[in-house]
C-alpha positions as CSV (number, residue, x, y, z in Angstrom):
1,M,-8.7,-18.3,-3.9
2,N,-5.1,-19.6,-3.8
3,T,-4.7,-22.9,-2.1
4,T,-1.0,-23.5,-1.8
5,G,-0.1,-22.0,1.5
6,T,-1.5,-18.5,1.6
7,Q,-3.4,-19.0,4.8
8,R,-0.5,-18.5,7.2
9,K,-0.9,-18.0,10.9
10,E,0.3,-14.4,11.0
11,G,-1.8,-13.1,8.1
12,F,-0.6,-10.6,5.6
13,T,-0.6,-6.8,5.9
14,D,-1.6,-4.9,2.7
15,I,-0.3,-1.4,3.0
16,H,-1.8,-0.1,-0.3
17,V,-5.5,-0.6,-0.8
18,H,-8.3,1.7,-2.2
19,M,-11.1,0.1,-0.2
20,L,-12.6,3.1,1.5
21,P,-16.1,3.5,-0.1
22,G,-17.0,6.5,-2.2
23,V,-13.8,8.6,-1.9
24,D,-11.7,7.9,-5.0
25,D,-11.5,5.5,-8.0
26,G,-11.6,2.5,-5.7
27,A,-14.6,1.0,-3.9
28,A,-17.7,2.9,-5.0
29,S,-20.0,1.7,-2.1
30,M,-20.0,0.0,1.3
31,E,-21.2,-3.2,-0.4
32,Q,-18.2,-3.2,-2.8
33,S,-15.8,-2.5,0.1
34,I,-17.2,-5.5,1.9
35,R,-16.7,-7.7,-1.1
36,M,-13.1,-6.5,-1.3
37,A,-12.6,-7.3,2.3
38,R,-13.9,-10.8,1.8
39,V,-11.5,-11.4,-1.0
40,A,-8.6,-10.1,1.0
41,A,-9.5,-12.3,4.0
42,M,-9.8,-15.4,1.7
43,E,-6.3,-14.5,0.4
44,G,-4.8,-14.6,3.9
45,T,-4.7,-10.9,4.6
46,S,-5.6,-9.8,8.1
47,R,-4.6,-6.1,8.2
48,I,-5.2,-3.4,5.6
49,I,-4.0,0.2,5.5
50,L,-6.6,2.2,3.6
51,T,-4.9,4.5,1.1
52,P,-7.4,6.8,-0.7
53,H,-5.8,9.1,-3.3
54,Q,-4.8,12.5,-2.1
55,K,-4.3,14.9,-4.9
56,A,-4.1,18.7,-5.1
57,D,-6.0,19.0,-8.4
58,R,-9.1,17.1,-7.2
59,R,-11.4,16.9,-4.2
60,S,-10.0,14.4,-1.7
61,V,-11.4,13.0,1.5
62,S,-10.1,14.8,4.6
63,P,-8.0,13.1,7.3
64,E,-11.0,13.3,9.6
65,G,-13.3,11.9,6.9
66,I,-11.0,8.9,6.5
67,I,-11.3,8.1,10.2
68,R,-15.0,8.5,10.2
69,R,-15.6,6.3,7.1
70,M,-13.0,3.8,8.3
71,K,-14.9,3.3,11.6
72,L,-18.1,2.7,9.7
73,L,-16.5,0.2,7.4
74,Q,-14.8,-1.6,10.3
75,E,-18.1,-1.8,12.1
76,E,-19.6,-3.5,9.1
77,I,-16.6,-5.8,8.6
78,D,-16.9,-6.8,12.3
79,R,-20.6,-7.3,12.0
80,Q,-20.1,-9.7,9.1
81,K,-17.3,-11.5,11.0
82,I,-14.7,-10.8,8.4
83,P,-11.2,-11.2,10.1
84,I,-9.8,-7.9,8.8
85,R,-8.5,-4.9,10.8
86,L,-8.3,-1.5,9.1
87,Y,-5.8,1.3,9.5
88,P,-5.9,4.8,8.1
89,G,-3.6,6.2,5.4
90,N,-3.3,8.0,2.1
91,E,-1.6,7.6,-1.2
92,L,-0.1,11.0,-1.6
93,F,0.5,12.5,-5.0
94,Y,3.6,14.6,-4.4
95,R,3.4,18.3,-4.7
96,H,5.5,21.1,-3.3
97,G,4.7,21.7,0.3
98,L,3.7,18.1,1.1
99,E,6.1,18.1,4.0
100,E,4.2,20.9,5.6
101,Y,0.9,19.3,5.0
102,L,2.1,16.1,6.7
103,A,3.5,18.1,9.6
104,E,0.2,20.0,10.0
105,G,-1.9,16.8,9.8
106,K,-3.7,17.9,6.7
107,V,-3.0,14.5,5.0
108,R,-2.4,11.1,6.5
109,T,0.6,9.0,6.9
110,L,0.3,5.2,7.0
111,A,-1.3,4.1,10.2
112,D,-0.4,7.3,11.9
113,S,3.3,6.4,11.6
114,S,6.2,8.4,10.1
115,Y,5.9,6.3,7.0
116,C,4.1,7.9,4.0
117,L,3.1,6.4,0.7
118,V,4.0,8.7,-2.2
119,E,3.3,8.6,-5.9
120,F,4.3,10.7,-9.0
121,F,3.4,10.8,-12.7
122,P,4.9,7.7,-14.3
123,G,7.0,9.9,-16.7
124,E,8.2,12.4,-14.1
125,D,11.8,13.5,-14.2
126,F,14.2,11.5,-12.1
127,S,15.6,14.7,-10.5
128,Y,12.1,15.8,-9.4
129,I,11.3,12.5,-7.8
130,R,14.8,12.3,-6.1
131,D,14.5,15.9,-4.7
132,A,11.0,15.3,-3.5
133,L,11.8,12.2,-1.6
134,C,14.9,13.8,-0.2
135,R,12.7,16.7,1.1
136,L,10.3,14.3,2.7
137,A,13.2,12.4,4.4
138,D,14.8,15.7,5.5
139,G,11.5,16.5,7.2
140,G,11.7,13.4,9.3
141,W,9.3,11.3,7.2
142,R,10.0,7.8,5.8
143,P,8.8,7.9,2.2
144,I,7.6,4.8,0.5
145,L,7.6,5.1,-3.3
146,A,4.2,3.6,-4.4
147,H,4.4,1.0,-7.2
148,A,8.0,1.8,-7.9
149,E,8.0,-0.3,-11.1
150,R,5.9,2.3,-12.9
151,Y,8.4,5.2,-13.1
152,D,10.2,5.2,-16.4
153,Q,13.2,7.3,-15.4
154,V,13.6,5.7,-11.9
155,M,14.0,2.3,-13.6
156,E,16.9,3.4,-15.9
157,D,20.2,1.6,-15.2
158,G,21.7,2.5,-11.8
159,R,18.9,4.8,-10.8
160,P,16.9,2.6,-8.5
161,E,20.0,2.2,-6.3
162,D,21.0,5.8,-6.6
163,L,17.5,7.0,-5.5
164,K,17.5,4.8,-2.5
165,R,21.1,5.8,-1.5
166,R,20.4,9.5,-1.8
167,S,16.9,9.8,-0.3
168,G,16.7,6.7,1.9
169,C,13.3,6.0,0.4
170,L,11.6,2.6,0.4
171,Y,10.1,0.7,-2.5
172,Q,6.7,-0.8,-2.8
173,V,5.8,-2.9,-5.8
174,N,2.5,-4.4,-6.8
175,A,1.8,-8.1,-6.3
176,S,0.1,-8.2,-9.7
177,S,3.3,-6.8,-11.3
178,L,5.5,-9.6,-9.8
179,T,3.1,-12.3,-11.0
180,G,2.9,-10.8,-14.5
181,E,-0.8,-10.0,-14.4
182,T,-0.2,-6.4,-15.6
183,G,2.1,-7.1,-18.5
184,F,5.7,-7.9,-19.3
185,L,7.1,-4.4,-18.6
186,Y,6.0,-4.2,-15.0
187,K,6.8,-7.8,-14.4
188,S,10.3,-7.3,-15.7
189,R,10.9,-4.1,-13.7
190,S,9.5,-5.4,-10.4
191,R,11.4,-8.6,-10.6
192,K,14.6,-6.7,-11.4
193,L,14.1,-4.6,-8.3
194,L,13.5,-7.8,-6.3
195,K,16.6,-9.5,-7.7
196,K,18.7,-6.5,-6.6
197,D,17.2,-6.7,-3.1
198,L,15.7,-3.2,-3.4
199,V,12.0,-4.1,-2.7
200,D,10.7,-3.3,0.8
201,F,7.0,-4.0,0.5
202,V,4.7,-5.9,-1.8
203,A,1.0,-4.7,-1.8
204,T,-2.0,-5.1,-4.0
205,D,-3.0,-1.5,-4.9
206,A,-6.5,-3.0,-5.1
207,H,-9.3,-0.9,-6.4
208,D,-12.2,-3.4,-6.7
209,E,-13.1,-7.1,-6.1
210,K,-12.6,-8.3,-9.7
211,G,-9.9,-7.0,-12.1
212,R,-7.9,-5.1,-9.4
213,A,-8.8,-7.2,-6.4
214,P,-6.8,-7.4,-3.2
215,R,-5.4,-10.8,-4.2
216,I,-2.0,-11.5,-2.7
217,G,-1.9,-15.3,-2.2
218,R,-0.6,-16.1,-5.7
219,C,2.3,-13.6,-5.2
220,A,3.0,-14.9,-1.7
221,D,3.3,-18.4,-3.1
222,W,5.5,-17.2,-6.0
223,L,7.8,-15.3,-3.5
224,T,8.1,-18.4,-1.3
225,K,8.9,-20.7,-4.2
226,R,11.5,-18.3,-5.7
227,L,13.0,-16.7,-2.6
228,G,11.9,-18.7,0.4
229,E,9.5,-18.3,3.2
230,D,11.6,-15.8,5.1
231,E,11.8,-13.4,2.2
232,M,8.1,-13.7,1.6
233,Q,7.4,-12.9,5.3
234,R,9.8,-9.9,5.2
235,L,7.9,-8.3,2.3
236,L,4.3,-9.2,3.3
237,I,4.3,-9.5,7.1
238,C,7.5,-8.2,8.9
239,N,8.1,-4.9,7.1
240,P,4.5,-3.9,7.1
241,A,4.4,-4.7,10.8
242,A,7.2,-2.2,11.3
243,V,5.0,0.4,9.6
244,L,2.1,-0.4,12.0
245,E,4.4,-0.2,15.0
246,N,6.2,2.9,13.6
247,R,9.7,1.5,13.9
248,E,12.7,1.0,11.6
249,L,12.6,-1.9,9.2
């Protein structure tokens, strides 16, 4: 547990967590989900949007299944007096027609808002990512590019700005990338986005309670030290609150 200021009154909101048990490559059981929730609470997180993978090429949990499992997990979290509130969501692997799936309620947005968390193959063509995010925005959605630092072509010179300008998308980077825990490349890319004031959300993308745990305190302290308390709160508290309240950032 980090001890240099992570336990702030408001609590952090983590918008990208694979904690729903038994539905993807995240938590495998209710017991593991609870262990992840305990880690998150110790780090100062008080709200979590559950984002199980939703991919066309594999069996994925249904929107109704997410709610059903989330309620069971919330009941157990409450029973064990862990101060975490859960919200439903998906991490959506983009495919043609995703706009219609969203409109028909066949996949989940973040916390039933107009914001949706979208991912692509790391080596996907820039034009494909740009056009996909534009289609989502044209459909009235607010796309958030998951772990933006991972996309090779997006990170080429001038393209992060161009993609935002053309599509109006938002960028989420992983806390572990900013702190350097996932290697130099992702650290360099995520900090470059941050330096250019392009980052909108920092989240954990947690999958377990050990190597990919929902640890955000170290990153919160790093953000505060480098950029100040206000910027840390914008990325970890204020902007996520806008998602939960379904309003503009």
